[in-house]
C-alpha positions in Angstrom: 3.5 14.1 49.5 0.0 13.3 48.6 -1.0 12.7 44.9 -4.6 13.2 43.7 -6.4 10.7 41.5 -6.3 13.1 38.6 -2.5 13.7 38.9 -2.0 9.9 39.1 -4.0 9.3 36.0 -2.3 12.0 34.0 1.1 10.6 34.9 0.1 7.0 34.2 -1.4 7.9 30.8 1.7 9.9 29.9 3.9 6.9 30.8 1.7 4.6 28.6 1.9 7.1 25.7 5.6 7.4 26.1 6.0 3.6 26.0 3.6 3.1 23.1 5.1 5.7 20.7 8.0 3.5 19.6 5.8 0.5 19.3 3.4 2.4 17.0 6.3 3.7 14.9 7.7 0.1 14.6 4.2 -1.2 13.6 3.9 1.4 10.9 7.2 0.5 9.5 6.6 -3.3 9.5 3.0 -3.3 8.4 2.3 -4.4 4.8 2.0 -1.6 2.4 -1.4 -0.6 1.0 -0.1 0.2 -2.5 2.1 -2.2 -4.3 3.6 -1.4 -7.7 3.7 -4.2 -10.3 7.0 -5.1 -11.9 6.8 -4.3 -15.6 6.7 -7.3 -17.9 9.6 -8.2 -20.0 7.7 -9.5 -23.0 4.1 -9.5 -24.3 2.4 -12.7 -23.0 0.0 -13.2 -25.9 0.5 -14.5 -29.5 2.1 -12.1 -31.9 1.1 -11.8 -35.6 2.9 -10.0 -38.4 1.5 -6.6 -39.3 -0.3 -6.9 -42.6 -1.4 -3.5 -44.1 -4.6 -5.1 -45.5 -5.5 -6.6 -42.1 -4.8 -3.3 -40.3 -7.3 -1.4 -42.5 -10.0 -4.0 -42.0 -12.3 -3.4 -38.9 -11.9 -5.9 -36.0 -14.3 -8.7 -35.1 -15.9 -6.7 -32.4 -16.2 -3.4 -34.3 -19.8 -2.3 -34.2 
């Protein structure tokens, strides 16, 4: 049985694709994720001040 060059290439590329499919799936599963969600903080990291009604009504330092 004689095989033509085109038939050989078609079979060879099919075999390569069949062998590469699980490797591509495994790579997609093990690759680092593009979007990472942050863990919510447990407490506010800055200094806390008591809420004073007079201070709340006053404009801030950077108010135009």
